[in-house]
C-alpha positions in Angstrom: 12.3 4.0 1.6 9.6 4.3 4.2 10.5 4.5 7.9 9.1 1.0 8.5 11.3 -0.5 5.8 14.3 1.2 7.2 13.6 0.0 10.7 13.2 -3.5 9.3 16.5 -3.2 7.4 18.3 -2.2 10.6 16.6 -5.0 12.5 17.8 -7.5 9.9 21.4 -6.2 10.2 21.7 -5.5 13.9 18.8 -6.7 16.0 20.3 -9.9 17.4 23.4 -8.1 18.7 21.6 -4.9 19.8 18.9 -6.7 21.6 21.5 -8.9 23.4 23.2 -5.7 24.6 19.8 -4.5 25.9 18.0 -1.2 25.8 20.3 0.6 28.3 23.5 -0.5 26.6 22.2 0.3 23.1 20.9 3.7 24.3 24.5 4.5 25.4 25.7 3.8 21.8 22.8 6.0 20.5 23.9 8.9 22.7 27.5 8.5 21.5 26.2 8.8 17.9 24.2 11.9 18.8 27.4 13.4 20.2 29.3 12.7 17.0 26.5 14.4 15.0 26.6 17.3 17.5 30.4 17.7 16.9 30.0 17.6 13.1 27.3 20.3 13.3 29.3 22.5 15.7 32.5 22.2 13.6 30.7 22.8 10.3 31.9 19.5 8.9 29.4 19.3 6.1 31.2 16.2 4.6 30.5 14.2 7.8 26.8 15.2 8.4 25.2 12.8 6.0 26.9 9.8 7.7 26.2 11.1 11.2 22.5 11.7 10.5 22.3 8.2 9.0 24.0 6.7 12.1 21.6 8.5 14.5 18.6 7.3 12.5 19.9 3.7 12.5 20.5 3.7 16.3 17.1 5.3 16.9 15.6 2.6 14.8 17.2 -0.2 16.7 16.2 1.4 20.1 12.6 1.5 18.9 12.8 -2.1 17.7 14.2 -3.3 21.1 11.4 -1.3 22.8 8.7 -2.8 20.5 7.9 0.5 18.9 7.0 0.9 15.2 8.6 4.3 14.4 6.5 5.1 11.4 3.2 4.3 13.2 4.4 6.3 16.3 5.4 9.3 14.1 2.1 9.3 12.2 0.1 9.0 15.4 1.8 12.0 16.9 2.3 14.3 13.9 -0.2 13.4 11.2 -2.4 16.4 12.1 0.6 18.8 12.3 1.9 20.2 15.5 0.7 17.9 18.4 -0.3 21.0 20.4 -2.0 23.3 18.0 -2.6 20.8 15.1 -1.4 23.4 12.6 1.2 23.1 9.8 3.3 25.1 10.2 3.1 25.2 14.0 1.1 28.3 15.2 2.1 27.9 18.9 3.5 31.0 20.6 
């Protein structure tokens, strides 16, 4: 699935509720999910990582949608040439 398709899927599922909550409120939920991912990483809970990564991606997608940002276009714009600073792949920055 492409990033744009995933972002649209998350919009279809959650946009009405998330946009009503607003950017600030939705950002708080995103931060909570990042915290859950952090705990799973720190504790070495491999069985939880897949779900936590998916949750963080979903919340990031809904934040982007509320802000009017196409995640796939933004990612390509910034990283298509490699590292945004040195334009190398892999990064050659020191």
